[in-house]
MIVODREN-204504 format. One line per 5 residues: number of its first residue (from 0); their letters; for each residue z, y, x of N, C-alpha, C, O. Coordinates in steps of 0.02 Angstrom, whole numbers, plus 50000, padded with zeros to 5 digits. Layout:
NUM	a	Z,Y,X,Z,Y,X,Z,Y,X,Z,Y,X | ...
***
This chain:
0	mswnl	50000,49940,50043,50000,50000,50000,50000,50062,50044,50036,50065,50094 | 49960,50111,50027,49959,50174,50065,49978,50232,50020,49954,50238,49964 | 50022,50273,50046,50043,50333,50010,49996,50392,50025,49999,50444,49992 | 49953,50383,50075,49905,50435,50096,49939,50498,50123,49905,50542,50148 | 50005,50501,50118,50043,50555,50148,50012,50623,50135,50001,50642,50078
5	dnpmp	49996,50659,50189,49969,50726,50180,49894,50730,50195,49865,50784,50196 | 49863,50672,50207,49794,50673,50231,49752,50620,50194,49731,50571,50226 | 49740,50628,50129,49704,50576,50092,49631,50569,50112,49602,50515,50102 | 49600,50622,50139,49531,50619,50160,49527,50608,50236,49572,50628,50272 | 49474,50576,50259,49469,50563,50331,49472,50627,50371,49436,50675,50357
10	gdlvf	49516,50627,50423,49519,50683,50469,49484,50666,50533,49457,50611,50540 | 49483,50712,50580,49448,50700,50642,49494,50669,50694,49485,50611,50713 | 49544,50706,50718,49585,50684,50774,49659,50691,50758,49680,50743,50731 | 49698,50640,50773,49770,50642,50762,49806,50621,50825,49784,50577,50862 | 49863,50654,50838,49907,50637,50894,49971,50607,50867,50002,50634,50821
15	lfdvd	49992,50551,50896,50053,50516,50878,50100,50515,50938,50078,50500,50994 | 50164,50531,50927,50212,50534,50982,50274,50494,50966,50307,50504,50915 | 50291,50447,51011,50359,50421,51012,50406,50479,51031,50382,50531,51053 | 50471,50470,51022,50518,50524,51037,50559,50508,51100,50548,50540,51152 | 50605,50460,51096,50648,50444,51153,50606,50423,51214,50566,50377,51210
20	gtitp	50616,50458,51269,50581,50440,51330,50509,50465,51333,50475,50456,51382 | 50487,50498,51279,50418,50522,51275,50416,50598,51267,50380,50631,51305 | 50452,50625,51219,50457,50698,51215,50529,50722,51225,50542,50782,51229 | 50576,50675,51231,50645,50692,51249,50670,50642,51300,50643,50586,51304 | 50721,50660,51340,50757,50608,51377,50789,50561,51327,50804,50581,51271
25	arkei	50801,50499,51347,50828,50449,51301,50894,50473,51270,50943,50486,51306 | 50895,50478,51203,50952,50497,51163,50982,50565,51183,51042,50577,51171 | 50942,50608,51212,50965,50675,51229,50920,50727,51196,50867,50711,51171 | 50944,50789,51197,50906,50843,51167,50842,50857,51206,50839,50847,51267 | 50792,50878,51170,50729,50897,51201,50740,50956,51248,50780,51000,51234
30	dsefa	50704,50957,51304,50706,51014,51349,50683,51076,51311,50631,51074,51278 | 50720,51130,51316,50706,51190,51275,50638,51220,51291,50603,51243,51247 | 50621,51221,51355,50556,51250,51375,50499,51206,51350,50447,51231,51327 | 50508,51139,51356,50456,51095,51331,50451,51099,51255,50395,51097,51228 | 50507,51106,51220,50506,51113,51147,50465,51173,51126,50425,51169,51079
35	effve	50474,51228,51161,50436,51289,51145,50361,51277,51156,50320,51296,51115 | 50345,51245,51212,50275,51229,51226,50247,51182,51173,50192,51193,51149 | 50285,51130,51155,50261,51078,51109,50247,51108,51040,50196,51091,51009 | 50291,51150,51016,50281,51182,50951,50217,51223,50951,50178,51219,50903 | 50206,51261,51003,50145,51301,51007,50084,51257,51013,50032,51270,50982
40	wcsdk	50089,51204,51053,50033,51158,51063,50013,51124,50997,49954,51112,50986 | 50062,51108,50955,50048,51074,50892,50016,51120,50839,49991,51095,50789 | 50017,51184,50850,50001,51232,50797,49930,51224,50769,49919,51240,50710 | 49883,51199,50809,49815,51191,50784,49792,51118,50785,49732,51104,50789 | 49841,51071,50782,49825,51000,50787,49861,50960,50733,49911,50982,50705
45	evylv	49834,50901,50720,49865,50853,50674,49911,50808,50716,49888,50770,50758 | 49977,50813,50704,50026,50778,50746,50079,50744,50703,50102,50773,50653 | 50097,50683,50721,50151,50647,50688,50199,50620,50741,50177,50602,50796 | 50263,50617,50725,50312,50582,50766,50322,50512,50740,50322,50501,50679 | 50329,50463,50786,50338,50393,50767,50396,50365,50808,50386,50347,50866
50	sgsdl	50455,50361,50779,50515,50343,50817,50548,50280,50790,50540,50262,50731 | 50585,50246,50834,50626,50190,50812,50693,50213,50784,50726,50175,50748 | 50713,50274,50799,50777,50301,50776,50773,50323,50704,50719,50329,50675 | 50831,50336,50674,50832,50364,50607,50833,50440,50611,50840,50469,50665 | 50825,50473,50554,50817,50545,50553,50880,50581,50579,50875,50632,50613
55	eklke	50938,50553,50563,51000,50586,50585,51003,50591,50661,51023,50642,50688 | 50983,50537,50695,50984,50539,50768,50930,50586,50795,50942,50622,50844 | 50872,50587,50763,50819,50632,50786,50840,50705,50779,50821,50747,50821 | 50878,50720,50727,50901,50789,50718,50950,50811,50772,50959,50871,50784 | 50982,50763,50805,51025,50779,50862,50985,50795,50924,51010,50826,50971
60	qlpes	50921,50774,50924,50879,50782,50983,50827,50838,50976,50807,50868,51026 | 50805,50850,50915,50749,50896,50904,50770,50954,50859,50806,50944,50810 | 50748,51015,50875,50761,51072,50831,50716,51070,50769,50666,51035,50768 | 50735,51108,50720,50696,51110,50658,50624,51132,50671,50578,51111,50636 | 50615,51174,50721,50548,51199,50736,50499,51143,50754,50440,51147,50738
65	vfkav	50523,51090,50786,50480,51034,50804,50460,50995,50741,50402,50977,50733 | 50508,50982,50697,50493,50946,50635,50442,50983,50593,50399,50953,50561 | 50447,51049,50593,50400,51089,50553,50333,51099,50587,50284,51118,50554 | 50331,51087,50652,50268,51095,50689,50222,51035,50678,50161,51042,50684 | 50251,50977,50663,50211,50917,50652,50198,50907,50578,50231,50938,50536
70	kgtft	50151,50864,50562,50136,50852,50491,50188,50808,50457,50199,50813,50397 | 50220,50764,50497,50271,50722,50469,50304,50679,50522,50282,50677,50580 | 50358,50644,50502,50397,50604,50549,50409,50535,50520,50438,50527,50467 | 50384,50485,50556,50398,50415,50541,50460,50394,50580,50462,50401,50641 | 50511,50369,50546,50572,50346,50580,50581,50271,50569,50544,50240,50531
75	ccgnv	50630,50243,50605,50646,50172,50597,50584,50128,50604,50572,50083,50564 | 50545,50141,50656,50483,50104,50671,50433,50106,50614,50398,50058,50601 | 50430,50163,50580,50382,50172,50527,50405,50149,50459,50366,50151,50411 | 50468,50127,50453,50494,50104,50388,50517,50161,50343,50534,50149,50285 | 50519,50221,50370,50537,50281,50330,50490,50337,50351,50473,50344,50410
80	yynkw	50469,50378,50303,50427,50435,50319,50451,50497,50283,50466,50496,50223 | 50455,50553,50321,50474,50618,50295,50417,50667,50309,50386,50665,50362 | 50403,50711,50261,50353,50762,50274,50385,50817,50317,50444,50814,50334 | 50346,50868,50334,50369,50919,50381,50427,50961,50354,50461,50994,50392 | 50437,50958,50288,50493,50996,50258,50555,50953,50251,50606,50976,50224
85	gdlvy	50553,50890,50275,50611,50847,50272,50617,50807,50208,50668,50775,50197 | 50566,50809,50165,50568,50771,50103,50552,50698,50116,50504,50683,50153 | 50590,50653,50088,50578,50581,50095,50517,50562,50053,50513,50576,49994 | 50468,50529,50086,50407,50507,50052,50411,50433,50035,50394,50413,49979 | 50432,50392,50082,50443,50321,50067,50497,50292,50112,50513,50321,50164
90	rneye	50523,50235,50092,50577,50203,50130,50575,50128,50115,50580,50108,50057 | 50568,50087,50167,50571,50014,50160,50643,49990,50171,50679,50018,50212 | 50663,49939,50135,50730,49911,50144,50725,49841,50174,50674,49808,50167 | 50778,49819,50206,50780,49753,50236,50852,49728,50238,50897,49763,50262 | 50864,49669,50212,50930,49638,50214,50928,49581,50265,50899,49528,50250
95	pprel	50958,49590,50323,50954,49538,50375,50990,49474,50354,51042,49478,50322 | 50962,49416,50372,50995,49353,50354,51062,49345,50391,51069,49369,50447 | 51109,49312,50359,51174,49301,50390,51168,49265,50456,51206,49279,50503 | 51120,49219,50461,51111,49181,50523,51093,49227,50582,51114,49214,50638 | 51056,49280,50568,51038,49327,50621,51099,49364,50646,51108,49372,50706
100	ilhln	51141,49387,50600,51202,49423,50619,51247,49378,50660,51276,49400,50710 | 51254,49316,50640,51295,49268,50678,51266,49258,50748,51303,49254,50797 | 51200,49253,50752,51167,49244,50816,51181,49303,50862,51195,49294,50921 | 51175,49364,50836,51186,49423,50876,51259,49429,50898,51273,49449,50955 | 51305,49412,50854,51376,49415,50872,51394,49364,50925,51435,49377,50969
105	kklnt	51362,49306,50922,51374,49255,50973,51350,49280,51041,51383,49272,51091 | 51290,49310,51041,51264,49337,51103,51310,49392,51130,51323,49396,51190 | 51334,49433,51085,51377,49489,51104,51445,49466,51131,51469,49492,51181 | 51475,49417,51098,51544,49399,51111,51552,49346,51166,51603,49345,51200 | 51503,49302,51174,51514,49245,51220,51457,49233,51269,51469,49201,51321
110	esnyk	51396,49255,51255,51340,49233,51295,51311,49284,51343,51280,49265,51393 | 51320,49347,51331,51292,49398,51376,51331,49400,51441,51392,49395,51442 | 51294,49409,51496,51326,49415,51561,51349,49487,51576,51382,49499,51626 | 51331,49533,51532,51353,49602,51540,51415,49611,51497,51413,49600,51437 | 51471,49632,51527,51535,49629,51494,51562,49695,51467,51612,49695,51430
115	krfgn	51532,49751,51485,51558,49815,51461,51537,49827,51389,51479,49815,51371 | 51583,49850,51347,51570,49861,51276,51597,49929,51255,51651,49951,51275 | 51557,49963,51212,51576,50030,51190,51573,50039,51114,51586,50094,51090 | 51556,49988,51077,51556,49993,51005,51488,50009,50975,51443,50032,51009 | 51482,49996,50910,51420,50007,50871,51363,49965,50901,51314,49992,50927
120	hiekr	51370,49899,50896,51323,49853,50927,51267,49832,50879,51211,49821,50901 | 51283,49825,50816,51233,49805,50766,51227,49861,50715,51273,49874,50677 | 51171,49895,50715,51161,49952,50671,51105,49938,50622,51048,49929,50642 | 51122,49936,50558,51071,49925,50507,51037,49991,50490,51070,50041,50475 | 50971,49990,50493,50930,50048,50475,50880,50026,50421,50869,49967,50411
125	pgmln	50851,50074,50386,50801,50055,50336,50745,50012,50366,50712,50034,50413 | 50736,49953,50340,50681,49910,50362,50693,49872,50426,50648,49835,50447 | 50751,49879,50458,50760,49849,50524,50834,49847,50544,50877,49875,50510 | 50846,49814,50601,50910,49816,50635,50900,49842,50706,50847,49831,50735 | 50950,49876,50732,50951,49894,50803,51011,49860,50833,51067,49865,50807
130	fsivg	51001,49824,50889,51055,49786,50920,51062,49806,50993,51013,49812,51030 | 51125,49817,51014,51138,49837,51083,51199,49799,51109,51252,49800,51078 | 51192,49767,51167,51247,49732,51199,51301,49781,51220,51360,49772,51205 | 51282,49834,51255,51331,49882,51280,51357,49926,51223,51413,49950,51227 | 51317,49936,51172,51339,49974,51113,51312,50044,51112,51309,50077,51163
135	rsatd	51292,50067,51053,51263,50133,51046,51314,50189,51056,51295,50248,51063 | 51378,50172,51058,51430,50222,51072,51442,50232,51146,51487,50269,51166 | 51403,50199,51188,51411,50205,51260,51399,50276,51284,51359,50312,51255 | 51434,50295,51336,51424,50361,51367,51356,50362,51402,51325,50310,51412 | 51334,50421,51420,51270,50427,51457,51272,50386,51521,51223,50353,51537
140	qarle	51327,50389,51557,51333,50351,51619,51331,50276,51606,51299,50239,51643 | 51366,50254,51553,51366,50183,51536,51297,50159,51514,51277,50103,51529 | 51261,50202,51479,51192,50185,51460,51148,50175,51522,51110,50127,51526 | 51155,50221,51568,51115,50217,51628,51132,50155,51669,51087,50122,51696 | 51196,50139,51673,51217,50079,51710,51188,50016,51677,51164,49972,51712
145	yykwd	51191,50013,51611,51163,49954,51578,51087,49951,51587,51059,49898,51599 | 51054,50008,51581,50981,50011,51588,50960,49985,51657,50912,49946,51663 | 50996,50006,51709,50980,49983,51777,50992,49908,51783,50952,49872,51813 | 51047,49884,51754,51062,49812,51757,51010,49773,51718,50987,49720,51741 | 50991,49797,51660,50942,49761,51618,50873,49762,51651,50835,49713,51644
150	tenke	50856,49815,51685,50792,49818,51720,50786,49761,51770,50732,49733,51780 | 50841,49745,51802,50842,49690,51851,50849,49622,51818,50818,49574,51841 | 50889,49617,51766,50906,49552,51737,50866,49533,51675,50868,49476,51653 | 50828,49582,51646,50784,49569,51589,50820,49538,51529,50792,49495,51495 | 50882,49560,51517,50919,49531,51461,50886,49546,51394,50880,49502,51351
155	rigla	50865,49609,51384,50838,49628,51319,50773,49591,51304,50762,49569,51247 | 50729,49585,51353,50667,49548,51343,50682,49476,51325,50651,49447,51280 | 50729,49446,51361,50747,49376,51347,50776,49368,51278,50761,49319,51243 | 50819,49415,51258,50849,49411,51191,50796,49420,51137,50797,49386,51086 | 50750,49467,51148,50696,49478,51098,50655,49415,51090,50638,49396,51034
160	neiek	50637,49383,51145,50598,49321,51141,50637,49266,51106,50609,49227,51068 | 50702,49263,51119,50744,49212,51088,50748,49222,51012,50745,49174,50974 | 50755,49284,50991,50758,49299,50919,50693,49278,50885,50694,49248,50832 | 50637,49295,50915,50572,49277,50885,50562,49202,50881,50531,49176,50835 | 50589,49166,50930,50583,49093,50930,50627,49062,50875,50606,49016,50840
165	nfpnl	50688,49088,50867,50735,49060,50819,50724,49085,50748,50744,49053,50699 | 50691,49143,50741,50678,49173,50675,50604,49191,50671,50586,49248,50684 | 50562,49143,50654,50489,49152,50657,50463,49209,50613,50407,49232,50625 | 50500,49230,50563,50477,49284,50520,50494,49353,50546,50478,49404,50515 | 50528,49356,50604,50550,49420,50632,50514,49436,50697,50491,49391,50732
170	kaavg	50511,49501,50712,50489,49525,50777,50547,49564,50808,50586,49596,50773 | 50550,49562,50874,50602,49599,50910,50569,49633,50969,50526,49604,51002 | 50590,49694,50983,50557,49733,51036,50608,49777,51071,50655,49802,51039 | 50599,49787,51136,50642,49831,51175,50629,49903,51157,50571,49924,51152 | 50682,49941,51146,50676,50012,51131,50727,50053,51168,50784,50032,51176
175	gqisi	50708,50111,51192,50754,50155,51226,50782,50123,51290,50749,50084,51323 | 50845,50141,51306,50877,50117,51367,50921,50056,51357,50931,50017,51404 | 50947,50046,51296,51002,49998,51290,50994,49948,51233,51037,49905,51225 | 50942,49952,51193,50942,49913,51131,50876,49877,51119,50828,49887,51155 | 50876,49836,51067,50815,49806,51042,50810,49821,50967,50860,49825,50932
180	diypk	50748,49828,50943,50735,49837,50872,50713,49770,50843,50673,49734,50873 | 50739,49754,50784,50724,49690,50751,50701,49706,50680,50733,49743,50644 | 50643,49676,50660,50616,49692,50594,50572,49634,50571,50550,49594,50612 | 50558,49629,50506,50511,49579,50481,50443,49590,50513,50424,49647,50527 | 50406,49537,50523,50339,49543,50552,50296,49592,50513,50295,49590,50451
185	gkdks	50262,49635,50548,50219,49685,50517,50254,49750,50501,50220,49799,50486 | 50321,49751,50504,50358,49812,50488,50379,49849,50552,50434,49876,50556 | 50333,49850,50600,50344,49886,50663,50305,49952,50661,50281,49972,50608 | 50299,49984,50718,50266,50050,50719,50193,50047,50699,50164,50098,50679 | 50162,49988,50704,50091,49983,50685,50080,49999,50611,50024,50017,50592
190	qvleh	50131,49992,50570,50122,50003,50498,50106,50075,50481,50082,50089,50426 | 50118,50122,50527,50102,50192,50511,50027,50201,50501,50007,50248,50466 | 49987,50158,50530,49914,50165,50523,49891,50150,50452,49835,50169,50433 | 49932,50116,50412,49915,50104,50343,49914,50169,50303,49884,50172,50249 | 49947,50220,50329,49956,50282,50292,49920,50342,50323,49927,50398,50299
195	lnykk	49881,50329,50375,49844,50383,50409,49770,50368,50405,49749,50310,50406 | 49730,50420,50402,49658,50411,50392,49621,50460,50436,49601,50515,50415 | 49611,50440,50499,49578,50484,50548,49522,50446,50583,49518,50384,50581 | 49479,50483,50616,49424,50452,50654,49444,50435,50725,49420,50386,50754 | 49489,50476,50754,49510,50466,50823,49586,50471,50827,49617,50513,50794
200	yvffg	49616,50428,50869,49689,50424,50876,49710,50430,50949,49679,50400,50993 | 49761,50470,50962,49791,50475,51028,49866,50463,51021,49900,50496,50982 | 49893,50415,51060,49963,50395,51054,49998,50401,51121,49974,50375,51172 | 50055,50435,51122,50098,50440,51180,50162,50399,51169,50195,50408,51118 | 50178,50355,51216,50240,50316,51212,50262,50293,51280,50222,50291,51327
205	drlqp	50326,50274,51285,50352,50250,51350,50364,50175,51349,50387,50147,51399 | 50349,50142,51293,50360,50069,51288,50297,50036,51262,50299,49998,51213 | 50240,50049,51295,50176,50022,51272,50163,49951,51297,50117,49919,51273 | 50204,49927,51343,50194,49860,51370,50216,49808,51319,50258,49822,51276 | 50188,49746,51323,50211,49692,51279,50287,49685,51281,50316,49683,51336
210	ggndy	50318,49680,51223,50391,49677,51219,50423,49743,51204,50482,49745,51186 | 50386,49798,51212,50413,49864,51196,50399,49883,51124,50352,49857,51093 | 50440,49928,51096,50431,49944,51025,50372,49990,51011,50356,50002,50953 | 50340,50017,51064,50278,50055,51055,50216,50009,51057,50161,50029,51037 | 50225,49949,51083,50168,49904,51094,50131,49886,51030,50069,49886,51030
215	plaka	50165,49870,50973,50127,49852,50913,50079,49906,50890,50024,49891,50868 | 50100,49969,50896,50056,50024,50876,49998,50031,50926,49941,50041,50905 | 50013,50025,50990,49960,50029,51041,49909,49973,51030,49849,49983,51036 | 49934,49913,51015,49889,49856,51005,49846,49866,50943,49786,49853,50943 | 49877,49891,50889,49839,49904,50827,49786,49958,50838,49731,49954,50811
220	lsrkd	49803,50007,50878,49754,50061,50893,49694,50034,50932,49639,50061,50926 | 49705,49982,50971,49650,49955,51012,49595,49926,50968,49540,49913,50993 | 49609,49916,50905,49558,49891,50859,49521,49948,50824,49475,49936,50784 | 49540,50010,50838,49505,50067,50810,49443,50083,50853,49439,50065,50911 | 49395,50116,50822,49334,50135,50858,49349,50187,50912,49320,50185,50966
225	kfvth	49393,50235,50896,49408,50289,50942,49484,50294,50950,49519,50310,50902 | 49508,50279,51010,49580,50283,51021,49594,50294,51096,49553,50277,51139 | 49652,50322,51110,49678,50328,51178,49754,50317,51174,49787,50344,51130 | 49781,50278,51221,49854,50271,51225,49876,50295,51294,49847,50278,51345 | 49928,50336,51294,49957,50362,51356,50025,50330,51367,50071,50340,51328
230	nvegf	50032,50292,51421,50096,50263,51439,50132,50312,51486,50110,50322,51543 | 50186,50342,51462,50221,50393,51501,50289,50367,51524,50315,50318,51497 | 50317,50401,51574,50382,50381,51601,50434,50435,51589,50484,50438,51624 | 50423,50477,51539,50470,50530,51523,50432,50589,51495,50371,50592,51496 | 50471,50637,51468,50438,50695,51436,50399,50736,51487,50352,50771,51468
235	edtwk	50418,50732,51551,50381,50769,51602,50309,50744,51606,50262,50783,51614 | 50300,50677,51602,50233,50648,51602,50193,50673,51542,50135,50693,51548 | 50226,50672,51484,50193,50695,51422,50173,50767,51429,50116,50786,51412 | 50218,50809,51454,50205,50880,51462,50146,50892,51509,50102,50932,51495 | 50145,50855,51564,50091,50862,51613,50024,50845,51582,49974,50880,51593
240	tlksl	50023,50792,51543,49960,50771,51512,49937,50820,51458,49878,50836,51454 | 49983,50845,51419,49965,50893,51366,49939,50957,51396,49891,50987,51371 | 49969,50980,51451,49947,51042,51483,49879,51034,51517,49837,51079,51515 | 49869,50976,51549,49808,50967,51588,49751,50940,51545,49701,50974,51535 | 49759,50879,51520,49704,50846,51484,49688,50879,51417,49630,50887,51400
245	ytenm	49740,50899,51379,49728,50924,51312,49733,51000,51306,49733,51027,51251 | 49736,51033,51363,49734,51106,51363,49679,51130,51411,49639,51173,51393 | 49679,51102,51471,49631,51124,51522,49575,51074,51533,49531,51085,51576 | 49576,51019,51495,49522,50970,51498,49518,50934,51566,49464,50910,51586 | 49574,50929,51601,49575,50894,51665,49641,50856,51671,49694,50887,51673
250	cenen	49637,50789,51674,49699,50749,51676,49728,50748,51746,49693,50732,51795 | 49793,50765,51752,49828,50763,51815,49885,50713,51814,49925,50710,51861 | 49889,50673,51762,49944,50625,51755,49921,50556,51777,49881,50523,51743 | 49946,50534,51835,49924,50470,51863,49949,50410,51823,49925,50354,51833 | 49995,50421,51776,50022,50365,51737,49988,50355,51671,50005,50308,51634
255	cggcg	49939,50397,51654,49911,50393,51587,49858,50339,51579,49839,50323,51523 | 49834,50311,51634,49787,50255,51629,49715,50276,51628,49673,50236,51608 | 49699,50336,51649,49629,50356,51652,49614,50417,51609,49656,50439,51570 | 49554,50442,51616,49536,50505,51583,49482,50495,51531,49446,50543,51516 | 49475,50435,51504,49424,50424,51454,49433,50466,51393,49385,50477,51355
260	cveyn	49494,50490,51382,49508,50529,51322,49488,50602,51327,49498,50640,51280 | 49458,50621,51384,49438,50691,51391,49387,50710,51337,49380,50769,51320 | 49352,50660,51311,49302,50673,51259,49333,50700,51195,49297,50728,51153 | 49399,50693,51187,49430,50713,51124,49448,50787,51122,49472,50811,51071 | 49436,50823,51175,49451,50894,51174,49397,50933,51138,49401,50994,51132
***
C-alpha cells in the first residue's frame, strides 16, 4: 500500500539521508554549522530523512529547521512517517514474539562476553525492536568503548545472523554504535520506496554494507534505473560530498565510491 505522501506524481530527483553517523555524530546533536549549511542546501531540492531512531530521539539531535527543510521524515526504519510539519502520516505496529524476548534476555544475561551494562537494552518501537547489549542508557564514553570492542569482536553481526537463523520471519541489522534493529522481513528501510515516486535516487548512509541497517535500502535502490549510494564515515564525509559533488559538480570524497552521480546535478 502506498500513501503517496507529498509526491503523488513522478518527480525528477530525490535525496535520502540516514541520520546517525550520516548527518549527525552517533546519538549526538548535529553540528550547528553543518545544520545551517544543510538547511540552505535542501531549500531547492526534494529531501527525506530515513532513520532507525524514533522521532523523539531525532528531536534531541536535529533542530526544527532541519525537519522543516526536508519534505518528510521516515523513522523506525521506515515504519513511521511524518510530514515536514510533524504530522503523523502512517505508523506500522509490531508485537515481538515472546520467544524473541527470551532469546535476547538470554544473550544479555548469560551469553555475551561484554559485561558492562547501563540499562534500556530492549526498546520497542513502532514496527520493530532495538536491542543493545551495553544498553541505550550508556554514556558517550561507554558507547565508544563498546563500539571499539564490537568492531574487533563482531558481536552485533553475529547476533543479527543468529536471530535471522532462529527466527526466519525476521531481519536483524546493525545500527549506530551499540545496537541492532530487528523487524519483520520487508519492514526495513527499503519500504520507504513504496511511498516515493521519483526518476532518480541518491542515498547517503553509514551502514550500507551487508548487515547494516542502511543496506536494505541501498540494495533496493540498486534495482532502480537511476540511483547513487554514498557510503560515508560521518557527517564530515556527507558535508564534503554535498559541497563538492552536489554544489560544485566535483567529487572530493574518496569514500563515496566514485563520481558516476555527477550526472544528477
